[in-house]
C-alpha positions in Angstrom: 91.6 -30.1 -93.0 88.5 -32.8 -94.1 87.8 -35.9 -95.5 84.7 -37.2 -95.7 83.3 -41.4 -96.8 80.4 -41.7 -98.7 79.0 -44.5 -99.6 80.6 -46.7 -103.1 83.8 -45.8 -101.7 83.5 -41.9 -102.3 85.5 -39.7 -100.8 85.3 -35.4 -100.0 88.5 -34.1 -99.7 88.7 -30.2 -98.9 92.5 -28.7 -98.4 94.7 -26.1 -99.1 97.2 -26.2 -101.8 100.2 -26.4 -101.3 100.5 -26.6 -97.8 101.4 -23.4 -96.3 101.5 -21.6 -99.0 99.8 -17.9 -99.0 99.1 -17.8 -102.7 97.8 -21.3 -102.4 94.1 -22.1 -102.5 91.3 -24.5 -101.2 90.5 -27.5 -103.5 87.5 -29.6 -102.5 87.8 -33.0 -104.4 85.8 -36.0 -104.8 88.1 -39.2 -105.2 86.3 -42.7 -106.2 87.8 -45.5 -104.2 90.1 -43.7 -102.3 92.4 -43.1 -105.2 93.2 -39.5 -104.9 94.4 -39.6 -108.8 91.4 -40.9 -109.4 89.5 -37.2 -109.5 85.6 -37.5 -110.0 85.7 -33.6 -109.4 88.0 -30.7 -108.8 86.7 -27.6 -107.4 88.8 -24.9 -106.5 88.8 -21.3 -104.9 90.7 -18.5 -102.7 87.4 -17.4 -101.1 86.7 -19.1 -97.4 82.7 -17.4 -98.4 83.1 -19.3 -101.8 84.4 -22.9 -100.0 81.1 -23.9 -98.7 79.6 -23.0 -102.0 81.8 -25.4 -103.2 81.7 -28.2 -100.4 78.1 -27.9 -101.1 78.6 -28.3 -104.9 80.4 -31.7 -103.9 78.1 -33.1 -102.0 75.1 -32.8 -105.1 77.7 -34.3 -107.4 78.6 -37.4 -104.5 74.2 -37.3 -104.4 74.0 -37.7 -107.9 77.0 -39.9 -108.5 74.9 -42.3 -105.5 71.7 -41.9 -107.0 73.0 -43.6 -110.2 74.1 -47.1 -108.2 
């Protein structure tokens, strides 16, 4: 659904998992160096309202990672 690339090869990905499954969940993933199995953080919710909060939290995590470099 959404993918943002940040400096330092960090990705923020947002999607619905499993795809097209009505009982699925939104996942917000922070990925290191384009390696989808190398997760820095995984946040999840069923609520569209909470999804915005999780994306903001993921951006804060990314900011912390990049400010440490």
